[in-house]
KOLZA-847815 format. One record per residue (C-alpha): x negated, y, z. Coordinates in steps of 0.25 Angstrom, whole numbers, plus 5000, padded with zeros to 4 digits. Layout:
BEGIN
XYZ;...
//
This chain:
BEGIN
494849924898;494850014910;495650014923;496750114926;496550224934;497250314944;497450454937;497250534950;496550484964;497050544977;496950514994;497950465002;498550445016;498750305021;499350275034;499450125040;500350085051;500249925057;501749885060;502549745062;503049685053;504449725057;504149865055;503549855041;504749885032;505050015039;503650075041;503450045026;504950135022;504350235034;503150265026;503850265013;504750365019;503650455022;503050455009;502150345008;501750324994;501450174996;501750085009;501049955009;500949835020;499549785024;499349675034;498849725048;498349595055;497749505044;498849415044;499049325031;500449345025;501049225017;502449215010;503449265017;504949205021;505949205009;506449355008;505549405018;504349495015;502849465019;502349565030;501449545039;501749545055;500849665057;500749755045;499949875041;501149965033;500250065025;500850195019;500150285008;500350415007;499850555001;498550605006;499050725010;500250675019;499950725034;499850615043;500350695055;501650715046;501650575041;501650515055;502550615060;503450585050;503150445051;503650435067;504950495066;505350415054;504750285062;505450335076;504350265084;502950255086;502250225075;501350075071;499950105073;499450185060;498350225054;498050345043;496950325032;496550405020;496650345009;495350394999;495850434984;495550314974;495850264963;496950154968;497150094954;495750074948;495150024962;496549934964;496149884950;494649874951;494649744957;495649674948;494649614938;494749514927;494849374934;494549234928;495149104932;494748964928;494048964914;494749054905;495849144912;495549274916;496449394922;496149524919;496649664922;497149734908;496149844911;495049744912;494449674898;494549524900;493149464904;493349344891;494049394880;494449244875;494849204890;496249214895;496449334898;497649384909;497949534909;498349564923;498549684932;498649684945;500249714946;501449694955;501549544955;500549464963;499749394954;498449434948;497449304948;496749384961;497349294972;496949154973;498449094971;498549164958;497049114955;497348974957;498548974946;497649034937;496548934939;497548814936;497948894924;496848904918;496248764921;497648704915;497548804902;497448674894;498648614900;499548744899;499648764884;501248764882;501548724895;502848794903;502348864915;503348934927;502549034934;503449054946;503149174956;502449234943;501949354950;501249424940;501449314929;499649294929;500049164930;501049134919;500149234909;499049144913;499849014908;500249084895;498849124892;498349004894;499448924885;500648904893;502048904882;502848984892;502849024907;503949064916;503349174926;504649154939;504649264950;505749324960;504949454960;505549544948;504249624949;503449494947;504149464933;503849614929;502549584932;502449444924;503049504911;502049614911;500749534913;501349434903;501649544892;500249594896;499749464892;500449434881;501249304885;502649374888;503549304878;503049154884;503049234899;504549224905;504849274919;506049254928;506549244941;506549124947;508149104946;508049154932;507049034928;507848964916;508248824919;507548774908;506248804911;506548724925;505848594924;505048614912;503748714916;502448634913;501948714924;502448804938;501548894942;501848954957;500849044963;501849084975;501749054990;501748944997;503148945004;503748974991;503048874983;503548784994;504948814993;504948814978;504248674976;505548604970;505848724961;504448744958;504448574954;505948584947;505148694936;504048604932;504248494921;503648374925;502148344924;502148504925;501348584935;501348664946;500448754951;500648814965;499948924971;499949034983;499748934994;498848945005;498048835009;498748825023;500148805013;499648715006;500248575013;501748645011;501348654998;500848504995;502148465005;503048554994;502548504982;501548384985;502648274983;503148344968;501648354962;500548274955;499248304954;499148414965;497948504965;497648614976;496748724973;496348834983;495648974982;495449044994;496549005003;497648994992;498048844986;498648814973;499248684970;499548624959;500248494953;501048424942;502448384944;502648234942;503248204928;504648134928;
//
């Protein structure tokens, strides 16, 4: 199947401004008010950005705020408008002419079928699966995290593929389900039912869409954390949690309580520098702990002791 393409190509004018963390929101609003078609943020100092404290938005201390405008936007007029509305000297900035290109086609060109383990494949819907008799999951890039390209997701998919025989008829909770990729994979590998849990409603929408696309929606249920039925707690054979180290540590008692005795917990989204905190939070509560690593990211799995 051919990839979709944009109907019309057109050039753009882009402005980059380097600002301090405290100025990001105000400058983003200013660019939007000035007619920016999109406003994005980018690290200006190669600073690693991990999870923020609860309730805070992750922003680098030095950030590039990037506004995209129509190509016929007059630079001098735009600068005059920004200076007046900013009310002080503008941060360091530069203009760039962005040539016309097919953004949709270019963005999807790098998303090709990927194999995880022996028989699990993630395929974009516009691409023919390389192995028709494999376990093929149709998944397109979308708003929610999780297409298999990041090591944290890849590590979980590899674990699921390796445990395909064990997964048969199991109950799974995908905590922080994102796109639903892990839950879909579990069902297509034989799981009986999956509960996808996420605190982002958009992630739940994405998960339901992907479950429908892969014909597993009947056995894939989604909910916010507080909506997970009480009779599911303590009955899951497998807890998948591909989130981040700090939330994993904070959620340790809760995630352990969701898992039945003898069941598995698979934790991912952990940097190699954070493994000690995960072991401290979970080590005494898990047996047969296994640690896998891809690049700087790590996956921790283990079983909850039987009662």
